[in-house]
N, C-alpha and C positions, 0 to 999 in steps of 0.2 A: 505495499500500501504507501501511493502517496501523501504527505500531509495535506494535498489539496484533494484527495480521493472521496469521490461519493461518498458518504458511506450514510446506510441504514440501518440502525438501531430499532430492533421491531421489541414494542415493551421497555422502553427506553427511562419512562416514569415507576416502574417497578425496583425490587430489591437488586437484580442481576442488572440488567439493563440501564440503571442510574450509574451502579457501579464499572460497569464497563465506558460508558460514555465521558464519566470523569475521567478514567485512566486513560481516555483516548484524546481529550480536551489538553490531561497534562503533559502528553507525548507533540502536541503540538498538531493533531487534525482541528479540521475547523468544518469541514463540509458536511455537515451531515442534513440527512431528511427524518427530522422526527415527526411522528402522528399519536395523540392519542386514540385510546380506543374510540371514543366518543368522535374522532374525527376519520378514522378509519377502522371499521370494523373486520379482522382479517377472518372472523368466520364468513362473511358473505363473499364467498368467488368470485362476481365479478367486481364488488370492491375494489379487492386486491388486484384482480387484473391490467384493472382502470388505475389503479398507484405504479404499478410496475413498468406500465405501456408510456405514463408521462412521465417519470420521475426518471426511470433508467438506471439506478443504483449501480455499482459498481463494485460494492460489496458488502456482504447483508450479516450481519448479527442478530441469529430469531434465538431472541430470548424472551419474546412474548408467550407465556403459557396462564393457561388456570393452574393452581398448587392450592396446597391446604396441610393441615398436619392430619396424624391419623383420625380425629373425629370426622375432618371436613371428604378426604378421603372415604371413607368409608360412610358417609350418609350421601352425598353426592356424586355417586359412582357414575350414575350418566353422564351426568355434565362434565366431568372430568375427562372421559373420553370420547365425548362428540366435541366438543369446544376445542381440543388438544388435537386432534384428527385433524380438523375444519383447519385452525390455523398453523401447523403442519403441511399437511397436502398444499393448501393456496401459498404459502411462501416460497416451499423449496420449489414447486410446478411453477413459477410465475419468474421466481431466479432462472430458473433454465433458459425458458421462452423470451425472457429479456437479456442472453448475454449476463449477466451476472460472474464475474471474474473466481467470486471464494464467498462462499457463504462458510459459516460458524453454526450449529443447530444445536442447541442445550439444551441435555435432559436432564437424567438423575440415576443415579446409585440403586434408587428403588428396581433400576433393571431387571438387576442380578437377583437367582434363586434365593428362598427364606432359605436355605442351607447349603447356603452357596460357600465356599471354602475360603477363610478368613487368612491373610488379606483378598479379598475379591480380585481375580486378575481378570483381564477385559474377555480374555479366552473363557470363562464362567456364564457366559452368556447362554439362556434356552437350552443350557442343560437341569433344568431340574423345576419345579411348580413355585409361584413366587407366592410371596405374602399375601394374604387375601385382604388386609382391609384397603392395599392402595393398587390391588393389581388390575386394574383397570387405567388409571392414572401409565403405570409401568407399562400396560400393553402398546397404549397410543407412546410414548417415548420411544416404544422398540422399532414402531414400526418409523419412526421418523429418522430411526438410525438406518434402516433397512430402505429407505426409501432415497436418503441420501446413498448408502452404499452403491443402490443402482441404479439411479443417476450418471453415477461414477464412470460405474462400469461399463450400462447402456450408451451414454451420449457424451462421457468423457469431460466433465465436468468437476468439480475442484471444489467440492462440497465434505468440510468436515466436522464429527461431530464430536462433545467433549460430555462427560458424565459429570457433573462436580455432586461432591459431598452432601452433606447436610450445610446450609449456607445461613449466614447469620452477618448481621451489621443496618448500617443506615438505610430508610427508606424501606425497612422491614416490616411487614405484615402481625401489628399487635392484636390484631382482633382475638375477643379470648373466646369464641368458638372454631376458627377456620387456620387460626396461626399457628407454626409449629413450635416446635415443643421448647427452644429456648429463649424467643420470647415470647409466647405465651406463659412462660416460668418468670420472667422477671416483671410482667405486667403484675401477675397475679400476685406474687409476693410485694410490690410496690402498692397494690390496692390492700393487701393484705396490710402492710406496715401503717397508712391513712387510717386504714378501719382500726387499727388500733392505739393509733395515738388522737382516734376523737378528730378526725383533722375532717369535718362535715366538707367543706366549701371544696380544700382538694378533692376531696372524693367524685362529688357531684360534677367538676369541671372533667374531670377523665372519664366519667361515664358521660358527660353528656345529657345528665339530669337535671332538673330542679329539687326533685323532693330529696331527699335525704333517706329517707323510705321507701323510694323508688331504688336511691343506688341500693341499697341494701338489701331490699332484694333481688338486684339483680345479680350483688356480691354473691347472694346464697344460693342463687342460681347454679352459678360457675364454682361451688365448693369453698367459697372464702366465708367466712364468720369471725369473730371476735377468737376462738381459740384455737384457727389451725385452716389448711389446704389441705382439700382432697384432691390428691392426684391420681392420675390411672396407672392400672399397672401395678406390677412391684419393686419396679425402680433398678431391676438388676439389668435391662440391656442395654449394653453398649451403641455408644453412637460418636461420629467422628465430627468434628467440626470446621466450619474453612469462613474465616475474615471475607466477605463479598468481596472487598477492595483486592487480597492475596487472587480471589477467582478473577477478579477481572483484568487482574495482568499476566494469565495464566491464559488467557485466552485473547489478548491481544500477541502477547511471545507467539502463539500458534498463528494467531491471523498472519502475522510481519514473516515467522520464519520456516512454517512448517506443512506444507501442500499432502496433498490424497497419498501421493505417490509411492512417501515417504513414512507412510503409515500402513500402507495395504499388503505388506508380503510379499515373500515371492511362489506361495504355492497356488496351486493352480485352483483352489474355492477360496476365494476369498472373503471373507468374512472379521467380524472383531474387531476393526478398524477403528472403531474411536479409542477416544480416549479418556481416562480416569484423571479428577480436579480433585488433588485432596491435600493431606497433612500425614495419613500415613496414620496417625496415633489418634487411639479411642478413650470414653472416659463412661464409665455407668454412667447415668439417667439419676440415679441416685445420688451421686457423688457429685453433677453438674448441678442440683437442683439446691448440695449445701453450700455450691462456691457461691452458686448466685445468691441464695439468705445471706450468706458473709459478704455480698459487694451492696445488695440494697440496706441490708440491715435487720431485715426484720429477725422478731425474734419469737412469732409462733407457732405451731407444730406442723409437719408436713405428715400428711395422712394418705397411706399408699392404700388403694382400693384391690388387692390381687384378685377381685370377681372381671376388672375390666380386661382388655386385651392388652398387652404386650409389643405386641410386634413382634418384626423380625430382633430373636437375639441378639444377632451382632449383626452391622455393617461397617467394615474396616475397609478402603480403597485400597488395591494396590497400586501403589502409585511411580513404580520401577520404569515404566515407561516414558512419564514426563518426566524422570528426575536424567534417565539418560539424553533425552532428549533437550537439557538443561536451564530447568527451570525447579522451582522450590518454594513454599510459602515464607512468611515473617514473620506473620500475627501469629503469637500461643495462644492459645485458649483465655486462660486466664486474661490477659490483656485484656485480649478482645470482650471479652462481658463486660469488663471495666467501662471501655468503651462502649458498646454497646448500651447499659446501663445513662451513658453521659449521653446516647445521643436524645435516649427515649427519654427526659427529663427534659430535653432542647428541644424537642415537637412540638 
């Protein structure tokens, strides 16, 4: 990419897309095509076709997606598979039709089987059953990988796929029902802290309600009381977490330096050409919760509900391929949690 190359970042206001735009600007890129969901609905095939025909982007970062945590994934199963398939199909296909020089598709490590070997290498894809709660989302992302791979093989495009581990950072989703585990824990403990300290106005402001009674009812619905916070599962599963701007650095690095031909290998049957992006380090959810509890300064109890699903026992990425290509993460988890809580307080 040249500094004046025409770059389209799909999903530029989300956690992933906003970090990519920030990283690109920091490196001197300036010619961006950006559209909000209201301005361009990527699930609409005609709207997407018109956009690519008119704008003709040279490079595409496909970071737009419908995402959520374990509760949202299990509740809105149809939404997650439909919306993500539509977004991917439209953007990837019209990138091909309009001669995009290079596209980077962002997926997720939930593509790997529930009982995949740990750490999870790229070639464990499609070797076993998926974790049930996020199966629709994972199936959509697997389709995106295979779509990029297939267009490269049939049409000679240069579309690469990356699978980031669990991400967190500025512009994350802190919705009490739909957010991922790390931002959800931060917000719940912050709200629990305000409740224990009797800070009624701050609670109402955070929740966007006028009545303290409504605020307390909302908190109780989400398992937050004066005594403690109810959390799903046993806390024993292990997860890996990556600061979103580290992920963005990896994406831009790969876009600038790595092409499909360099990751496809030499086997006759070309598959598993995607790349994991992660830290190669994980932590038990219970230990993460205690880390966040200390950072936030929450003094209440954490009550784990073992009747709720834990999800996949462990999800740690094998990042040896990425390290061989010259990239490693910079922000460790403890520092990242402190930065995340600071970002939440300032949002």
